C-alpha positions, 0 to 999 in steps of 0.5 A: 781675710774671709773676703779679701783674700779671694779678691785678690787671688781672683784679680791675680788669676784673671791678670795672668790669663789676660797676659797670656791672651794679649801675648799669644799673637805677637809671640807665635807670630815671632817664634814660630812664624805663624799667620792668624789662622794658625792662631785662630786654630790654636784658639778653637782647640782651647775652646774645646779644651775650655769645655772639657774643663767645664765638664769636669769641674761639673762632674767634680762638684757633683761628686762632692769633691771638697774646694780645697781639692778643686782650688789645688788642682787648679793652682797646680795646673796653673803652676805647671803651665807657668813653669812650662811657659818659662822654660819652653818658650824660647825663640831658638828651640820653639815647637807649635808643641811646646807653645801650645800646650801651656796655653791649653793648661791655662784653659 
């Protein structure tokens, strides 16, 4: 269990990240009529938030935050982003903000 559970959790998490990465282009084109330029702009913003997330994780690690708290925060944000995706990614009510926030949180 000490080895198998983290491997399964990592596999599921990576699979979900890949799902978002694959879904962004066709979903954005269908819901918001975005061209590749707007999708690239969103990717650039995601890169900035990824950098901020790495720095935040580094700072939390330096101040000796427990592993449980780090995993709890990460899984909580992941769950919130998933719920936002489920409720906000609708073709009839989609906006650029409601489309982008879950993707930014996923990074």
